C-alpha positions in Angstrom: 12.2 -21.5 -1.5 10.4 -18.7 -3.3 11.8 -15.4 -4.5 10.1 -12.2 -5.3 11.1 -8.9 -7.0 9.1 -5.9 -6.0 10.8 -3.4 -8.3 8.2 -3.6 -11.1 5.3 -3.4 -8.6 6.9 -0.4 -7.0 7.5 1.3 -10.4 4.0 0.7 -11.7 2.4 2.1 -8.5 4.8 5.1 -8.3 4.1 6.1 -11.9 0.4 5.8 -11.5 0.6 7.9 -8.3 2.9 10.5 -9.8 1.3 10.9 -13.2 -2.2 9.7 -12.8 -1.7 6.9 -15.4 0.1 3.6 -15.3 2.4 2.0 -17.8 -0.4 0.6 -20.1 -0.6 2.0 -23.6 2.3 4.4 -23.0 5.6 4.5 -24.9 8.5 4.1 -22.4 12.2 4.7 -22.6 14.3 3.1 -19.8 17.8 4.5 -19.5 20.2 2.0 -18.0 20.7 -1.8 -18.3 21.2 -3.0 -14.7 18.9 -5.1 -12.5 16.4 -2.3 -11.9 16.2 -1.6 -15.6 15.5 -5.2 -16.3 12.7 -5.4 -13.7 11.2 -2.1 -15.1 11.3 -3.4 -18.7 9.5 -6.6 -17.7 6.8 -4.6 -15.8 6.3 -2.1 -18.7 5.7 -4.9 -21.1 3.5 -6.9 -18.7 1.4 -3.8 -18.1 1.0 -3.2 -21.8 3.4 -0.4 -22.7 2.8 0.5 -26.4 6.5 0.6 -27.1 9.6 0.1 -25.0 13.1 1.3 -25.7 16.1 0.4 -23.5 19.0 2.9 -23.8 22.4 2.4 -22.5 25.9 3.8 -23.0 26.9 0.2 -23.9 24.3 -0.7 -26.4 25.1 -4.4 -26.2 23.8 -4.5 -22.6 20.6 -2.9 -23.7 20.3 -5.4 -26.6 20.8 -8.3 -24.1 17.8 -7.1 -22.1 15.6 -6.6 -25.2 16.7 -10.0 -26.6 15.7 -11.7 -23.4 12.3 -10.0 -23.4 11.6 -11.4 -26.9 8.9 -8.8 -27.7 8.3 -7.0 -31.0 7.5 -3.7 -29.4 10.8 -3.5 -27.5 14.1 -2.2 -28.9 17.6 -1.2 -27.8 19.2 2.1 -28.6 22.2 4.2 -27.6 21.7 7.0 -25.1 22.8 9.4 -27.8 20.1 8.5 -30.3 17.3 7.7 -27.9 15.9 11.3 -27.7 15.4 11.5 -31.5 13.7 8.1 -31.7 11.0 8.4 -29.1 7.6 10.1 -29.6 6.2 13.1 -27.6 4.6 11.9 -24.4 7.1 9.1 -23.7 7.7 8.1 -20.1 11.5 8.4 -19.6 12.8 6.4 -16.7 16.3 6.9 -15.3 17.4 3.5 -14.0 21.0 4.4 -13.7 23.0 5.7 -10.7 23.7 9.0 -12.5 22.3 11.7 -10.3 23.4 10.4 -7.0 26.3 12.8 -6.9 25.9 16.5 -7.8 28.6 16.4 -10.4 27.2 13.4 -12.3 26.4 13.8 -15.9 22.8 13.5 -17.0 21.7 10.0 -17.8 20.3 11.4 -21.1 20.3 15.0 -22.3 16.9 16.4 -21.4 17.1 19.0 -24.2 17.2 16.1 -26.7 13.8 14.7 -25.5 10.6 15.6 -27.4 7.7 17.5 -26.0 5.3 16.3 -23.3 7.6 13.6 -21.9 7.2 12.5 -18.3 10.4 12.0 -16.4 10.8 9.5 -13.6 14.1 9.0 -11.8 14.5 5.9 -9.6 16.8 7.9 -7.4 15.1 9.3 -4.3 18.0 10.8 -2.5 18.7 13.5 -3.5 15.0 14.3 -4.1 15.7 16.4 -7.2 18.5 15.2 -9.5 19.9 17.3 -12.4 17.7 15.1 -14.7 14.5 16.0 -12.9 15.6 19.7 -12.5 16.2 19.8 -16.3 12.8 18.2 -17.0 11.1 20.6 -14.6 12.7 23.6 -16.3 11.3 22.4 -19.6 7.8 22.0 -18.1 7.8 18.2 -18.0 6.0 16.4 -15.2 8.7 14.8 -13.0 8.9 12.3 -10.1 11.7 10.9 -8.1 11.9 7.3 -6.9 10.5 7.7 -3.4 7.1 6.4 -4.5 8.8 3.4 -6.0 10.7 2.7 -2.8 7.5 3.1 -0.7 5.5 0.7 -2.9 8.4 -1.8 -3.0 8.4 -1.8 0.8 4.6 -2.0 0.9 4.6 -5.1 -1.3 7.5 -6.7 0.5 5.8 -6.3 3.8 2.6 -7.7 2.4 4.4 -10.7 1.1 6.2 -11.4 4.4 3.2 -10.9 6.7 0.2 -11.7 4.5 -1.5 -8.5 5.7 -2.3 -5.3 3.8 0.0 -2.4 4.4 -1.0 1.3 4.4 1.3 3.0 1.8 0.7 6.5 3.4 2.2 5.3 6.7 5.3 4.0 5.0 5.7 7.1 2.9 5.5 9.3 6.0 8.2 7.2 7.6 10.4 7.5 4.6 9.9 11.2 4.3 10.8 11.6 8.0 13.9 9.6 7.6 15.3 11.2 4.5 17.1 14.6 4.5 14.8 17.4 3.3 15.6 19.2 0.0 
């Protein structure tokens, strides 16, 4: 048996597509400590992120991820202190479920983030979470997780079939299937 995880591949390609630059040589803050956050953390370090922070409400869960990574350029922080620790231009990734419901709190206070951050939310439905709306209001480039979903699907289908898959066809199908707005 062979197993694959396409989360990291999906994230890397979605970030490159949304912001014109991948994860290499970029500081990254991942908010959350579940499975998607773990996969994102591994991908960020494999792609050469200059610094990685994992923030979580329960810091021990973030510390467990960082300890497992075993890299000197990775650290765990609380959500409350994360905004004051990261430099301007950091890619901030929401890897939590906060934002799925309209009354959810923000995964991290956007007003605490430094200038020139790029905000990526793994959530794709709704297409604009409060986290992304807050970033957009501050003039930050933002992207939801639809690109990640598309590229995960592309990679999965390529693994299963051995054939190349056109991401634009898969994106069009996803956009047609999701509610607008």
